[in-house]
N, C-alpha and C positions, 0 to 999 in steps of 0.2 A: 867210228869211221869217218865222223865229219859232217855225216848227213842230217842230225840234229844237233841243236845246242843243247847242253846239259839239262838247264831248265824246262825243256820241251818234252825231255824224256820223264822228267818227272811229273810233268802236267798230263802226260799223255797216260802215266801208270795210275795218277790217281782218278783220270777219267776212265779206266778201264774198271777199277775196282768199284768205281760207283756207280757202275752199270750203264754209261752214258754209251749212246749209240753211237760209231765213229764211221764216215766216209771218207776212204782214202782217193785221194783224185792227183792224177797225171797222166802224161802219156805213157807209150812203151817204155820199159828197162830203166825206169828213174827209181825202183825199190819199192813199189807199190806191197807186192805181194812178201817182200822179206819184212816190211814193217808189219804188215798185218800178222805173220807168225810172229814176232815179237812182242806185239801187242797182247794176242792171244795166251802168250806164255803167264802174262800178267793176272790172268782171270783166276779165281780162288780155285785150289786142285779139289772141293767139294762141288763144283760146280758143272754141269754135263753140258759139252761141246757137241753140236752138229756143224760139220763142214760141209758144204754144197760148192762142187767144183765141175767144171766143163773137164779138166783136166787137174790131176792132182798134182799140185804144188806147194800148196802148205805145209805137208807133212806133220799135221798135229796129232794124226793118230797113233805116228811112231813116239811121238813126245810127251804124249798126256796119255795116262791111260783112261781116263773119263773122257772120253772122245771118241763121237762117231763118225765116219768120213763116207760120205755119198758122193757117187760119180756118174755125171750125166752119160747117155750112152749113144751113138749113132745109130739110126736104122740100117739092118742089114741090105742084101742086094736085092732081097725080097718088097724091101719097105717096111718090114716088120721089125720090133723089138725097140723102136724108138723111146728114149727115155730123157726128157729135157729137163732143165734145173729148176723149171715152174713146177714139173709131176713131182721131182723130189722134195718141193718145198712144201706144196701143199698135202701129198699122199703119204709123206715119209717123215721129213725132218720135223713136222710138229707133232707126229704121234708118238715120237720118241722122247717128248717131254724135257724138252732142252731147257736150259738155263739161258745159253746163249746159241744163236745162229750166225755162222759166219759164212757169208756166199762169196766165191774167190772172186769171180767179177760180174757185175751187172752188165748185159748186152743186150738182150731182147726185152719188149714189152711186158709178155708176162711174167717174167722173172721180178723184173722191176715193179710191178704192182704186188705180187706175192709176198716180195721182201717189204715194200711199206705198210702191207697188211700186217706182216710179223710183228714189225717193230713199233707200230699204233695199236696194239691188241695186247701187251702186257711182256713182249719177249724184248725188254729191253737191254741193253749193253752187246747187241748185236753192231756187226762190222761187215763191211763189203766193199770194194773197190770200182772205180768208174774213170774210165777214159775222157779225158777234158781238159781241157787248157787252163781255166781257172776257177775258182770256185762258185762265181754266179752262173758260169754256163752249166759247173755239173748239176748244181741243183737244177736249173732250166731242163737239163737234159734227161736228168731222173723223171720231170714231171712229165716229159714229153713222153717218154718210154712207157709210163705207167698209162697213160691217157690212149695211148695206141694198144692198148691191150682189152680195153671193153668198149664196145661202140656205145657212145650215149655218154660217156663218162664226165661228170660235169669238172670242169678245169678247176673252180673253185675247191671243192673238195678234194683234189688230189692236191693241187699246191698246200692245201690246209695238212694233209697228210705229209708231204716233205717237211713242211717247217715245222711240225710237232714233233715226228719220227726221228729225224737228224738231229742230233745234239752236237756234235763236233765233227768239224770238217779239216782234213789237211793236205794240202798241194804239195806236192814233190816235183821236181824240177832237175835238170841238166844245166850246168854252167861252164863256159870257157875259163878257165881260170889257170895260172899257173902252166900255161901250155898243155893242158889236157880238161879233159870233161870231167866235172865234178858233180855228185849226186848231193841236192841239197832240198831242206824243206823250204819251200818257198812262201807258204802262208800256214798258219795255226788260228783256228777261227771258232768262235761258238754258232750255232744257226738256231733262230727262233722264229716262229710264225708270226704274220703280220696279222695282228687281232685288229689293226684301226682300219685296214683296207683289204676285205677279200680278194682285190683284183691285183692286189700287191705282190711281189714275191717274197720269199723269205727273208727276215734279216739277216745277215751278216755283219758280225761282230767280232773284227780280225786283232785276235791279241797278240799275234807274233808275225813278222816280216821280213824276208831275206833282202840283204841291202847288197849283197854282194862283198867278195873278199873273207869271206869267213865269217860277217858279222851280220846278227840278228838285231832288229829294233822291236823292243817289246811294249806293250799298251798295258800296264797294271791296273788301270781303271776300269780296263774292261771286265775284270775279276769282281769289282763292286758292281758292276753294271748289268753282270751278267744275266739271261733268262731267269726267271724264275722256275722253270722247271726244271734247269740245271742246278740251280741252287737246292731244291727239294731232293735230289736224288743224291745231291753229296750228303745231305744233312742225314737222310736215310740210311746210307753209307756210314756214318760217323765220321764225314772226311769235313773240316771246317775249311768253307771257302776262304776267308781270310789268311788261310794257312798258304794258298798259292800266292796271294797278295803280297805277304811277308817274304817269302821266298824269291818272287822276281823282284823286290825292291831292295833286296841283302837286306 
């Protein structure tokens, strides 16, 4: 429907199959949940998925037999029965032996930190969404949320977790074109930790950017310069990184 260029669909499909951790970013109503569902359907069917949401929107448990859907719950009138996304991540999701964890949306500090712990401790290929207006701000917001979850948390360590845990970031947006609002992928990028400077933010290597009028500009050289952590995951999954480059170069 014009949200993504054809090549981006293939890149994201290979990213999911290679168990890259993906962060979907954007304002409300730009298609983050829809894209998250579509991406999750590319996960191999023999892998167990656990979804964790405040409100059930993904619907993967109805589309995939090997999917467990967990939903947070508000406290009752007496203040009892509260179950947070963080509770579900720490006490339930990880005990289900999932291959992939999908968090509908990261909103609060505890769940941000728990998600980062999960993706940096062996649960590759996980996915979540986050409200932000650009990718740099999204990574910073994820870092700040995680820092707020634990008193005395080290900023350098948290920043390292963001840079090492997130592999691919996708920014979605809305553009006024042809007299109506159009949903478009604004940016697609690789994310890597900044080994050279602990105080520096994660590195964002933009692979694709929207230039308006239904046109996206690609940087195939990013596929040659991709972070080593991503290349290793592609190789482990049997995906040739150069396949993406040749695809984009035609």
